[in-house]
N, C-alpha and C positions, 0 to 999 in steps of 0.2 A: 409416525412412529407410535408404537403401542405404549400404553401406560406401564406395561410390564417390562420395558426396556431395562437391561441390566445397568446397575450403578457403575459409573466410571470411577475407578479407584486409582488409576495411574495414567500419566500423559507422556507424550513424546513431543519435543519441539525439534523440528528439522531446520537447523540454521542457528549459528551461534553469534550472529551479529548483535548490534545494540537492541533492536526490537525483539528478536528471538529470545535473547537472554533476559531482557526485562519482562517479557510475557511469561517466561518460565518462572521467574521470581513471583509474578502475580499469582500464577497457579499454585505455587508452593505456599504463598501467604494465605491463600484461600483454602488450603488443606489437601491439595493433590500432589503427591510425589511425582516428580517430573525428570525425565532423562533428555538431555540435549544432545543432538548429533552435531559434531563439529568436523570440518574437513581436516583441520590441522591438529596433530597430536599435542602440540604445545598449548593450544587453546583449551583442549579437553582437560589436560593436566591442570591448567590454571583454574578452571571451573571446579574440578574435583578438590582443589585446595581452598575453595571458598571465594573465588572472584574471577572476573574476566576483564583484566586491566586494559586490554586493547580496545574493547568496545563499551564496557560499562565501568570505567574507572571509579573506584570508591564504593561500588555497590557490593555489599556483603551477601553472599549466596548461602542459603541454609543447607544443612546436610541432606535435606530431602530433594535437593537437586544434584543430579549426577550427570556426567558427560561421557561420551564414547565416540570413537571414530568409526565404529561398526554400525552401519545404517540398520541392518536387520536386527541387531541387538537393541538398538534404540527404540524401535517400534514394537518389539516382542511383548505381547500382553497388554499393550496400551489401548485403552478404550477411546482416547482422544489423541489424534495425530495433528499437530499444529505445524504448518509449513511457513517458514519465514526466510525464503530464499529470494535472490534477484529473480524477477518475473520471467526473464528470458532464459534462465538456467533451470527452472523448476522441473520441467518435463524430463530433461536429461539426467538430473540428479536423482530423481525418484525412480527412474527406469529399472535399476537393479532390484527394487523391491517387488515388482510385479503386483499382483492383487493382495491386499491386506485382508485381515479377517472381516467377515461381513458385518459384524456388530459394531465396528469402529465408526467413530464420527471424525471427519476431517475438517480442519479449520484453515482457511487461508488468511494470512496476515499480509499478503502481497497486493500490490496496487499496480496493475499494468494490464496490457492487452498483448497476447502472444503474437509475435511477428510471424507472418506466413499463414497463420490459421485464423486470426481475428478472434480467437477465443478468449473469454474472460478466465481469470485464474481459478474460479470454482469449477469451471468446465474442464480446465486442464487437470485439476486434481481428481475429478471424478474419472476421467479417462486413465490417468497415470496409475491411480490406486485401485481401479476396478470397483468403485463404489457407485451406488445409485446417487443421482443428483440430490435426492432428498436427505442424504446423509452427509452433505457438505454445507458448511457454514462459512461466512466471511466476517471479518472484524475490520471496521474502518471508522475513522473519525479524527478529530484533532488530537492525535496521540503521538506527540514528540517524545521519544523514549527517554531522553535525558530528564525531562520534567517529571515523567511518571516515576522513574527510578529515584528521583529526589522526594517522592511522596506528595507531590503537588496534586490537588484535586483535579480529576479528569473524568470526562464522560466519553462513551464510545457507543457504537452501534454493532450489535451482533445480528446479522441477517442470515436467514435460512428459509427455504421454501416451506418447511415444516415449522410452525411456530413452537412446537414442543422441543424440537432440536435447538432452536435459537434460545429458548428459555433454559435448557440444560447447560448449554455452553456459557451463557451469561452467569449462571449460578456458580460455575466453576472458576470464573475469573473475577468475581465481584469482591472488592475489599472496601475498607472504610474510606479510601481515597479514590478508588477506581470504580466508576458507576456505569455499568453497561445497560443500554436500552435495547429492546428487541425490535425487529423489523422483518417482514417477509418479502420485501422488494429487493431481492438479491441483485437483480439486473441494475437497478438504479444506484444502489450502494456501491457496486463495483465500478460502474461508469464514473461516478463521482471520484472515487479513489484513483482511478487511472488517469483521468483527464486533468485533475487538479495539479498533478505533478508537472504536466506540460505548461499549464498556466503559470505555475510558480516559477518555472524557468524563464518565462517571458517577463514576469515581474522583476526577477533578479537581473535580467539583462537591462531593463529600463533603469534600475537602480545603479547598475554599473556604468551606465552612460551619464549619471548624474541627475536623472529625473527625480522629481519629488513626489509627495504623497498624492497629489492630484492625478498624476500619470499612473501611479501604481493602483490607485482606487479605480481608475477607468479600466485598466486591464483586468483587475479582479472582477469587476461588475460585468464587463462584456465577456469575460471568460466564463462566468457562471451562466450567461446566456447560451454560450456554445455548448457547455455541458448539458444544460437543460434541453436544448434543441436536439442534441443527439439522443438523449434519454427518451424524449417524446416520440422520436421516430422509431425507436426500438421497443417502445411499449412500457417504459418505466413509469412509476407513479410520480406526479408533479411535486407532491409534498416532500418527497425524499430529498430534493435538491435544495430546499430551504432548511433542512435539518442539520444534524451533527455531521453526517457523512458528506453532505454537500457544502453548504455555506460555511459550516463550522470548520471542517477540514481545510477548505480552500483558504480561509482567512489565516489560519495557523500556519499553513505551509508557505503561503506567499509572504507572510510578515516576519517569520522568525529567522534569526541568524543560525538557528539549529537545523533548519531545513536544508538538506543536501541539494535539492533541486533549485532552491532560491540561490544558494551559494554558487552552484554551478553556473546558473544564468548570469549572476553578477560577474563572474570571471569572464564570461563571454562578452558582456557589455563593456568590460574594462579593456578588451582587445586581445584576450588570450584566444588561442586556437582551441578547438574541441579537445584535442589530445592534452593540451596544457591545462585546460579547465578540469578535465577528468583527473589529472595527476594532482592538482591542487585541492580537489574536493575530498571531503571525508566520506568514504563509502560510495555506493552506486547511486547515481542520479537517475531514477527510473523514468523521469520525464524525457530525458535524452534517448533512453532505450526504447520507449514505447510510443514516441510521438508519431513515427511513421505508421505504426500499426493502428493507432487511433485515427489518423487522417484517412487511411485506407478503408477503415470500417465506416467512417462518415461518408466517404465517397460512394461506397457500395449502397448506401441508403439515401443518397441524394441530399446530404446535409452539408451546408456550408460552414466551415470553421476557419475563418481567416487568421486568428491568432495562432491556432494550432499549425496551420499551413506555414505561417511565418517562422515558427520554431523549427519545423522540419527543414525549411530552406536554410536556416542558419546552421543547424546541426549537420546537415548533409553537405554544407559548403557551397550551396547554390546562391547565397546572398549574405551580406553582412547585416549586423544588428541595425546599423544606420539605414541601410536600404530597406529593410523590412519595416522599420518605423515610418519611414517616408511613404511607403506603399500603403500601409494601414491608414495613415492620416489622409491620404488622397482618395480613399474610397468614397463613393457617392453618399451624400447625406440622406438619411432616412428617418422616419418616425421611430422612436424607441419602442422596442417590443421583442418578443421571442423570435419573430420571423424577420426582424430587421437586420 
């Protein structure tokens, strides 16, 4: 991107859930007027009245945040287009827009792999919005929306192939409590975000079965091996997996009761069906939605991911949590390492 790139003076956030609304609040705090696109008129009206009680109860939204149910109106004139939709719904939801203005920068807050295509969310955005890949950034890290909205100190990673794009996006969302770091390893950052949701589901299932911290730490650690193994096969940088987008986000998502994926897994471990767990969980558990796509991507590159395979078996009804646990424990003993 040229140093003469136009200043971004307004933003659009596509998605009015907890993370989308909270990120719009961050942008407004940092000085950028923002329009949120909401599917439901009631949510848009609430936001325009200063809050979003369904998804961010208690968070007061400033007048520089507005909402609309008109997608084209939301992005009109926006130099920054932030997408915070369920990963498997993004392409369809954005289709009515067609190509956006060439000068816009798109940002993905989504963490998943698209089913059927195996594409990462930045690739989906580039295709759906008609943007060059260099104009797409991703944000990922230990970013539980409820804690950010409460003003708790949080760090994140803004990744883009163009370091200047990453730096511009980071400047737009930086506040006294929200600290963005930049990275150019988009592939690694997105893989971390997608696969950690699957591992968090496995940790939740173990907790639901009454397993303790030893078991959960084992799944987290071996889960990080799976994420890193896939990243190495696809060409990501190893240091990404030890950073905020990797280990940082994995620990937060696997440990927090605020994590939808962990809660979903816990319900499964307690004996609920997938449908019952979905109904009892707050919001979309991306790990359940993307597990098959992650496993298919791994298979296409000859990467073994036994924890991910176990989650897929449970979500698709091919095995119970107990059966998967027994199968994992019965695996041949090996030396510890990336390829073990």
